Backbone and ligand atoms as CSV (ligand in chain L), in Angstrom:
chain,resi,resn,atom,element,x,y,z
A,1,UNK,N,N,-39.645,-21.751,30.609
A,1,UNK,CA,C,-38.439,-21.291,29.923
A,1,UNK,C,C,-37.537,-20.602,30.948
A,2,UNK,N,N,-36.278,-21.003,30.923
A,2,UNK,CA,C,-35.332,-20.384,31.854
A,2,UNK,C,C,-34.926,-19.007,31.345
A,3,UNK,N,N,-34.359,-18.235,32.223
A,3,UNK,CA,C,-33.878,-16.900,31.850
A,3,UNK,C,C,-32.859,-17.004,30.717
A,4,UNK,N,N,-31.942,-17.947,30.849
A,4,UNK,CA,C,-30.901,-18.131,29.844
A,4,UNK,C,C,-31.509,-18.476,28.484
A,5,UNK,N,N,-32.487,-19.386,28.464
A,5,UNK,CA,C,-33.143,-19.762,27.199
A,5,UNK,C,C,-33.888,-18.572,26.596
A,6,UNK,N,N,-34.538,-17.775,27.439
A,6,UNK,CA,C,-35.244,-16.586,26.955
A,6,UNK,C,C,-34.298,-15.593,26.311
A,7,UNK,N,N,-33.154,-15.382,26.927
A,7,UNK,CA,C,-32.159,-14.451,26.369
A,7,UNK,C,C,-31.643,-14.981,25.027
A,8,UNK,N,N,-31.396,-16.282,24.957
A,8,UNK,CA,C,-30.914,-16.872,23.696
A,8,UNK,C,C,-31.941,-16.691,22.581
A,9,UNK,N,N,-33.234,-16.888,22.914
A,9,UNK,CA,C,-34.281,-16.736,21.895
A,9,UNK,C,C,-34.350,-15.305,21.389
A,10,UNK,N,N,-34.291,-14.330,22.303
A,10,UNK,CA,C,-34.338,-12.924,21.903
A,10,UNK,C,C,-33.074,-12.584,21.100
A,11,UNK,N,N,-31.937,-13.123,21.484
A,11,UNK,CA,C,-30.689,-12.864,20.765
A,11,UNK,C,C,-30.789,-13.336,19.321
A,12,UNK,N,N,-31.418,-14.480,19.111
A,12,UNK,CA,C,-31.581,-14.999,17.747
A,12,UNK,C,C,-32.405,-14.032,16.891
A,13,UNK,N,N,-33.468,-13.495,17.486
A,13,UNK,CA,C,-34.328,-12.558,16.753
A,13,UNK,C,C,-33.548,-11.292,16.408
A,14,UNK,N,N,-32.775,-10.795,17.374
A,14,UNK,CA,C,-32.009,-9.565,17.145
A,14,UNK,C,C,-30.911,-9.804,16.109
A,15,UNK,N,N,-30.272,-10.984,16.139
A,15,UNK,CA,C,-29.248,-11.301,15.140
A,15,UNK,C,C,-29.840,-11.255,13.734
A,16,UNK,N,N,-31.054,-11.782,13.595
A,16,UNK,CA,C,-31.707,-11.784,12.269
A,16,UNK,C,C,-32.013,-10.362,11.817
A,17,UNK,N,N,-32.289,-9.485,12.784
A,17,UNK,CA,C,-32.567,-8.089,12.453
A,17,UNK,C,C,-31.287,-7.335,12.126
A,18,UNK,N,N,-30.118,-7.980,12.395
A,18,UNK,CA,C,-28.807,-7.411,12.075
A,18,UNK,C,C,-28.591,-6.058,12.758
A,19,UNK,N,N,-28.925,-5.992,14.038
A,19,UNK,CA,C,-28.734,-4.762,14.814
A,19,UNK,C,C,-27.680,-5.050,15.894
A,20,UNK,N,N,-26.420,-4.692,15.599
A,20,UNK,CA,C,-25.287,-4.998,16.486
A,20,UNK,C,C,-25.426,-4.306,17.839
A,21,UNK,N,N,-25.809,-3.018,17.839
A,21,UNK,CA,C,-25.934,-2.292,19.116
A,21,UNK,C,C,-26.983,-2.932,20.024
A,22,UNK,N,N,-28.102,-3.275,19.443
A,22,UNK,CA,C,-29.160,-3.919,20.229
A,22,UNK,C,C,-28.694,-5.289,20.742
A,23,UNK,N,N,-27.952,-6.003,19.907
A,23,UNK,CA,C,-27.423,-7.313,20.292
A,23,UNK,C,C,-26.460,-7.167,21.472
A,24,UNK,N,N,-25.571,-6.178,21.430
A,24,UNK,CA,C,-24.630,-5.937,22.545
A,24,UNK,C,C,-25.372,-5.573,23.829
A,25,UNK,N,N,-26.382,-4.731,23.685
A,25,UNK,CA,C,-27.177,-4.354,24.864
A,25,UNK,C,C,-27.839,-5.582,25.480
A,26,UNK,N,N,-28.338,-6.449,24.606
A,26,UNK,CA,C,-28.972,-7.661,25.111
A,26,UNK,C,C,-27.953,-8.536,25.838
A,27,UNK,N,N,-26.750,-8.661,25.281
A,27,UNK,CA,C,-25.721,-9.461,25.944
A,27,UNK,C,C,-25.375,-8.880,27.309
A,28,UNK,N,N,-25.254,-7.543,27.378
A,28,UNK,CA,C,-24.970,-6.896,28.667
A,28,UNK,C,C,-26.099,-7.149,29.669
A,29,UNK,N,N,-27.324,-6.958,29.209
A,29,UNK,CA,C,-28.476,-7.182,30.094
A,29,UNK,C,C,-28.557,-8.648,30.514
A,30,UNK,N,N,-28.252,-9.551,29.579
A,30,UNK,CA,C,-28.262,-10.966,29.900
A,30,UNK,C,C,-27.243,-11.300,30.972
A,31,UNK,N,N,-26.037,-10.715,30.839
A,31,UNK,CA,C,-25.005,-10.962,31.840
A,31,UNK,C,C,-25.438,-10.416,33.203
A,32,UNK,N,N,-26.039,-9.226,33.190
A,32,UNK,CA,C,-26.519,-8.653,34.454
A,32,UNK,C,C,-27.590,-9.548,35.085
A,33,UNK,N,N,-28.477,-10.081,34.249
A,33,UNK,CA,C,-29.537,-10.951,34.768
A,33,UNK,C,C,-28.935,-12.226,35.365
A,34,UNK,N,N,-27.930,-12.799,34.689
A,34,UNK,CA,C,-27.283,-14.005,35.215
A,34,UNK,C,C,-26.539,-13.701,36.513
A,35,UNK,N,N,-25.895,-12.525,36.579
A,35,UNK,CA,C,-25.219,-12.129,37.818
A,35,UNK,C,C,-26.230,-11.997,38.960
A,36,UNK,N,N,-27.401,-11.420,38.644
A,36,UNK,CA,C,-28.431,-11.267,39.680
A,36,UNK,C,C,-28.961,-12.626,40.126
A,37,UNK,N,N,-29.081,-13.562,39.188
A,37,UNK,CA,C,-29.520,-14.912,39.568
A,37,UNK,C,C,-28.523,-15.540,40.525
A,38,UNK,N,N,-27.233,-15.377,40.246
A,38,UNK,CA,C,-26.203,-15.932,41.126
A,38,UNK,C,C,-26.269,-15.272,42.497
A,39,UNK,N,N,-26.487,-13.961,42.521
A,39,UNK,CA,C,-26.586,-13.228,43.777
A,39,UNK,C,C,-27.809,-13.697,44.580
A,40,UNK,N,N,-28.926,-13.921,43.901
A,40,UNK,CA,C,-30.130,-14.410,44.580
A,40,UNK,C,C,-29.859,-15.783,45.199
A,41,UNK,N,N,-29.177,-16.658,44.473
A,41,UNK,CA,C,-28.862,-17.988,45.001
A,41,UNK,C,C,-27.980,-17.864,46.241
A,42,UNK,N,N,-26.988,-16.960,46.182
A,42,UNK,CA,C,-26.094,-16.767,47.336
A,42,UNK,C,C,-26.882,-16.221,48.532
A,43,UNK,N,N,-27.769,-15.256,48.277
A,43,UNK,CA,C,-28.576,-14.679,49.356
A,43,UNK,C,C,-29.526,-15.710,49.970
A,44,UNK,N,N,-30.060,-16.603,49.143
A,44,UNK,CA,C,-30.930,-17.670,49.672
A,44,UNK,C,C,-30.146,-18.594,50.590
A,45,UNK,N,N,-28.916,-18.911,50.187
A,45,UNK,CA,C,-28.074,-19.762,51.045
A,45,UNK,C,C,-27.776,-19.054,52.364
A,46,UNK,N,N,-27.436,-17.763,52.290
A,46,UNK,CA,C,-27.172,-16.987,53.508
A,46,UNK,C,C,-28.404,-16.965,54.404
A,47,UNK,N,N,-29.570,-16.754,53.797
A,47,UNK,CA,C,-30.811,-16.687,54.566
A,47,UNK,C,C,-31.085,-18.018,55.268
A,48,UNK,N,N,-30.891,-19.133,54.562
A,48,UNK,CA,C,-31.116,-20.447,55.172
A,48,UNK,C,C,-30.150,-20.661,56.341
A,49,UNK,N,N,-28.875,-20.258,56.159
A,49,UNK,CA,C,-27.885,-20.409,57.226
A,49,UNK,C,C,-28.265,-19.551,58.433
A,50,UNK,N,N,-28.695,-18.309,58.190
A,50,UNK,CA,C,-29.067,-17.416,59.289
A,50,UNK,C,C,-30.305,-17.914,60.021
A,51,UNK,N,N,-31.273,-18.444,59.285
A,51,UNK,CA,C,-32.466,-19.005,59.931
A,51,UNK,C,C,-32.096,-20.187,60.817
A,52,UNK,N,N,-31.183,-21.019,60.336
A,52,UNK,CA,C,-30.734,-22.169,61.133
A,52,UNK,C,C,-30.024,-21.679,62.401
A,53,UNK,N,N,-29.158,-20.669,62.251
A,53,UNK,CA,C,-28.460,-20.119,63.410
A,53,UNK,C,C,-29.454,-19.514,64.396
A,54,UNK,N,N,-30.454,-18.831,63.870
A,54,UNK,CA,C,-31.475,-18.208,64.721
A,54,UNK,C,C,-32.242,-19.268,65.502
A,55,UNK,N,N,-32.599,-20.368,64.824
A,55,UNK,CA,C,-33.303,-21.462,65.504
A,55,UNK,C,C,-32.441,-22.064,66.608
A,56,UNK,N,N,-31.156,-22.248,66.322
A,56,UNK,CA,C,-30.246,-22.793,67.329
A,56,UNK,C,C,-30.079,-21.823,68.494
A,57,UNK,N,N,-29.960,-20.524,68.173
A,57,UNK,CA,C,-29.747,-19.507,69.209
A,57,UNK,C,C,-30.881,-19.561,70.240
A,58,UNK,N,N,-32.096,-19.826,69.767
A,58,UNK,CA,C,-33.247,-19.880,70.679
A,58,UNK,C,C,-33.170,-21.079,71.618
A,59,UNK,N,N,-32.390,-22.089,71.271
A,59,UNK,CA,C,-32.289,-23.304,72.087
A,59,UNK,C,C,-31.090,-23.279,73.026
A,60,UNK,N,N,-30.264,-22.276,72.902
A,60,UNK,CA,C,-29.010,-22.255,73.665
A,60,UNK,C,C,-29.255,-21.891,75.134
A,61,UNK,N,N,-28.631,-22.667,75.989
A,61,UNK,CA,C,-28.627,-22.382,77.426
A,61,UNK,C,C,-27.193,-22.023,77.791
A,62,UNK,N,N,-27.038,-20.836,78.348
A,62,UNK,CA,C,-25.695,-20.387,78.739
A,62,UNK,C,C,-25.454,-20.743,80.205
A,63,UNK,N,N,-24.195,-20.915,80.553
A,63,UNK,CA,C,-23.804,-21.289,81.902
A,63,UNK,C,C,-22.759,-20.306,82.399
A,64,UNK,N,N,-22.490,-20.335,83.702
A,64,UNK,CA,C,-21.501,-19.381,84.217
A,64,UNK,C,C,-20.111,-19.708,83.676
A,65,UNK,N,N,-19.815,-20.972,83.431
A,65,UNK,CA,C,-18.569,-21.320,82.746
A,65,UNK,C,C,-18.809,-21.145,81.239
A,66,UNK,N,N,-17.757,-20.898,80.463
A,66,UNK,CA,C,-17.963,-20.574,79.035
A,66,UNK,C,C,-18.274,-21.788,78.145
A,67,UNK,N,N,-19.351,-22.451,78.465
A,67,UNK,CA,C,-19.857,-23.490,77.561
A,67,UNK,C,C,-21.358,-23.304,77.453
A,68,UNK,N,N,-21.932,-23.901,76.436
A,68,UNK,CA,C,-23.372,-23.813,76.212
A,68,UNK,C,C,-23.926,-25.228,76.038
A,69,UNK,N,N,-25.196,-25.370,76.320
A,69,UNK,CA,C,-25.922,-26.601,76.031
A,69,UNK,C,C,-27.188,-26.204,75.274
A,70,UNK,N,N,-27.845,-27.195,74.715
A,70,UNK,CA,C,-29.068,-26.924,73.971
A,70,UNK,C,C,-30.264,-27.466,74.730
A,71,UNK,N,N,-31.323,-26.663,74.791
A,71,UNK,CA,C,-32.546,-27.155,75.424
A,71,UNK,C,C,-33.052,-28.347,74.614
A,72,UNK,N,N,-33.775,-29.200,75.241
A,72,UNK,CA,C,-34.342,-30.400,74.602
A,72,UNK,C,C,-33.263,-31.390,74.165
A,73,UNK,N,N,-32.045,-31.252,74.710
A,73,UNK,CA,C,-30.995,-32.228,74.408
A,73,UNK,C,C,-30.851,-33.140,75.620
A,74,UNK,N,N,-31.362,-34.365,75.559
A,74,UNK,CA,C,-31.308,-35.246,76.730
A,74,UNK,C,C,-29.875,-35.587,77.147
A,75,UNK,N,N,-28.928,-35.500,76.237
A,75,UNK,CA,C,-27.530,-35.799,76.563
A,75,UNK,C,C,-26.817,-34.599,77.188
A,76,UNK,N,N,-27.408,-33.406,77.062
A,76,UNK,CA,C,-26.807,-32.163,77.580
A,76,UNK,C,C,-25.345,-32.025,77.142
A,77,UNK,N,N,-25.132,-32.189,75.863
A,77,UNK,CA,C,-23.780,-32.050,75.299
A,77,UNK,C,C,-23.303,-30.616,75.519
A,78,UNK,N,N,-22.037,-30.507,75.926
A,78,UNK,CA,C,-21.460,-29.187,76.217
A,78,UNK,C,C,-20.679,-28.695,74.999
A,79,UNK,N,N,-21.045,-27.499,74.537
A,79,UNK,CA,C,-20.396,-26.911,73.362
A,79,UNK,C,C,-19.623,-25.669,73.791
A,80,UNK,N,N,-18.636,-25.336,73.003
A,80,UNK,CA,C,-17.782,-24.185,73.300
A,80,UNK,C,C,-18.550,-22.874,73.047
A,81,UNK,N,N,-18.673,-22.064,74.087
A,81,UNK,CA,C,-19.379,-20.781,73.952
A,81,UNK,C,C,-18.573,-19.799,73.103
A,82,UNK,N,N,-17.253,-19.854,73.195
A,82,UNK,CA,C,-16.412,-18.932,72.407
A,82,UNK,C,C,-16.554,-19.230,70.917
A,83,UNK,N,N,-16.510,-20.506,70.550
A,83,UNK,CA,C,-16.643,-20.866,69.132
A,83,UNK,C,C,-18.037,-20.508,68.610
A,84,UNK,N,N,-19.066,-20.713,69.444
A,84,UNK,CA,C,-20.407,-20.345,69.003
A,84,UNK,C,C,-20.486,-18.834,68.765
A,85,UNK,N,N,-19.925,-18.052,69.661
A,85,UNK,CA,C,-19.992,-16.595,69.537
A,85,UNK,C,C,-19.260,-16.096,68.296
A,86,UNK,N,N,-18.149,-16.735,67.957
A,86,UNK,CA,C,-17.338,-16.216,66.848
A,86,UNK,C,C,-17.674,-16.843,65.503
A,87,UNK,N,N,-18.037,-18.136,65.490
A,87,UNK,CA,C,-18.239,-18.804,64.193
A,87,UNK,C,C,-19.627,-19.379,63.991
A,88,UNK,N,N,-20.448,-19.364,65.057
A,88,UNK,CA,C,-21.794,-19.957,65.021
A,88,UNK,C,C,-21.738,-21.450,64.689
A,89,UNK,N,N,-20.647,-22.097,65.132
A,89,UNK,CA,C,-20.532,-23.546,64.983
A,89,UNK,C,C,-20.581,-24.176,66.365
A,90,UNK,N,N,-21.260,-25.330,66.441
A,90,UNK,CA,C,-21.337,-26.053,67.710
A,90,UNK,C,C,-20.160,-27.014,67.782
A,91,UNK,N,N,-19.205,-26.702,68.653
A,91,UNK,CA,C,-18.025,-27.538,68.844
A,91,UNK,C,C,-18.160,-28.224,70.203
A,92,UNK,N,N,-18.273,-29.533,70.162
A,92,UNK,CA,C,-18.410,-30.275,71.417
A,92,UNK,C,C,-17.101,-30.203,72.195
A,93,UNK,N,N,-17.228,-29.932,73.496
A,93,UNK,CA,C,-16.031,-29.794,74.323
A,93,UNK,C,C,-15.592,-31.162,74.836
A,94,UNK,N,N,-14.287,-31.302,75.019
A,94,UNK,CA,C,-13.727,-32.524,75.596
A,94,UNK,C,C,-13.718,-32.371,77.110
A,95,UNK,N,N,-14.191,-33.395,77.791
A,95,UNK,CA,C,-14.191,-33.355,79.247
A,95,UNK,C,C,-13.060,-34.247,79.748
A,96,UNK,N,N,-12.275,-33.747,80.680
A,96,UNK,CA,C,-11.182,-34.526,81.244
A,96,UNK,C,C,-10.977,-34.084,82.692
A,97,UNK,N,N,-10.137,-34.785,83.392
A,97,UNK,CA,C,-9.886,-34.398,84.781
A,97,UNK,C,C,-8.430,-33.973,84.937
A,98,UNK,N,N,-8.230,-32.998,85.779
A,98,UNK,CA,C,-6.892,-32.506,86.086
A,98,UNK,C,C,-6.775,-32.523,87.607
A,99,UNK,N,N,-5.935,-33.405,88.124
A,99,UNK,CA,C,-5.841,-33.634,89.572
A,99,UNK,C,C,-7.235,-33.902,90.154
A,100,UNK,N,N,-7.947,-34.758,89.478
A,100,UNK,CA,C,-9.288,-35.203,89.892
A,100,UNK,C,C,-10.348,-34.106,89.830
A,101,UNK,N,N,-10.027,-32.984,89.221
A,101,UNK,CA,C,-11.015,-31.909,89.079
A,101,UNK,C,C,-11.486,-31.900,87.625
A,102,UNK,N,N,-12.800,-31.938,87.383
A,102,UNK,CA,C,-13.281,-31.964,85.997
A,102,UNK,C,C,-13.010,-30.652,85.256
A,103,UNK,N,N,-12.488,-30.795,84.034
A,103,UNK,CA,C,-12.218,-29.627,83.189
A,103,UNK,C,C,-12.825,-29.866,81.814
A,104,UNK,N,N,-13.036,-28.768,81.091
A,104,UNK,CA,C,-13.521,-28.838,79.715
A,104,UNK,C,C,-12.511,-28.140,78.823
A,105,UNK,N,N,-12.333,-28.696,77.610
A,105,UNK,CA,C,-11.399,-28.100,76.668
A,105,UNK,C,C,-12.015,-28.137,75.273
A,106,UNK,N,N,-11.840,-27.044,74.540
A,106,UNK,CA,C,-12.307,-26.976,73.156
A,106,UNK,C,C,-11.146,-27.380,72.244
A,107,UNK,N,N,-11.400,-28.329,71.369
A,107,UNK,CA,C,-10.331,-28.794,70.476
A,107,UNK,C,C,-10.052,-27.809,69.345
A,108,UNK,N,N,-10.931,-26.827,69.152
A,108,UNK,CA,C,-10.737,-25.865,68.060
A,108,UNK,C,C,-10.020,-24.610,68.551
A,109,UNK,N,N,-10.613,-23.927,69.533
A,109,UNK,CA,C,-10.018,-22.663,69.992
A,109,UNK,C,C,-9.082,-22.862,71.192
A,110,UNK,N,N,-9.036,-24.094,71.691
A,110,UNK,CA,C,-8.118,-24.493,72.770
A,110,UNK,C,C,-8.434,-23.875,74.129
A,111,UNK,N,N,-9.575,-23.190,74.273
A,111,UNK,CA,C,-9.900,-22.662,75.598
A,111,UNK,C,C,-10.179,-23.847,76.528
A,112,UNK,N,N,-9.753,-23.722,77.762
A,112,UNK,CA,C,-10.058,-24.776,78.732
A,112,UNK,C,C,-10.245,-24.143,80.095
A,113,UNK,N,N,-11.044,-24.801,80.897
A,113,UNK,CA,C,-11.412,-24.231,82.194
A,113,UNK,C,C,-11.968,-25.314,83.087
A,114,UNK,N,N,-12.003,-25.004,84.384
A,114,UNK,CA,C,-12.610,-25.944,85.320
A,114,UNK,C,C,-14.117,-25.928,85.121
A,115,UNK,N,N,-14.673,-27.105,85.112
A,115,UNK,CA,C,-16.120,-27.228,84.944
A,115,UNK,C,C,-16.794,-26.938,86.280
A,116,UNK,N,N,-17.786,-26.078,86.202
A,116,UNK,CA,C,-18.566,-25.782,87.416
A,116,UNK,C,C,-19.891,-26.490,87.261
A,117,UNK,N,N,-20.494,-26.798,88.362
A,117,UNK,CA,C,-21.810,-27.412,88.322
A,117,UNK,C,C,-22.870,-26.314,88.214
A,118,UNK,N,N,-23.133,-25.859,87.002
A,118,UNK,CA,C,-24.106,-24.785,86.782
A,118,UNK,C,C,-25.173,-25.228,85.819
L,1,ZN,ZN,ZN,-13.866,-23.233,71.009
């Protein structure tokens, strides 16, 4: 039986007893219980997101230039270190050359810099 169904069943019993104050209290308590259920669902989502971020954080390799790579990534994809620090999102950097010198640019935060071999 769900919480909502349980509250409805108790409400029916209280309605038959014709006790308005008790019925109102039950409605208030029911609303509080539903609010707490919603809060628990939100907290579970936050917890799952934080665990995922924590797992990723353990795989991050930082470099002297402001990009990051992930351990165990055979492609060594370069992600924006600034975006990771501020939003915890992995944004792949664009690699291009400027006067034959390799540079990296983030398409989100627009930071760009010369790529160093680090
Ligand atoms: Zn960025």
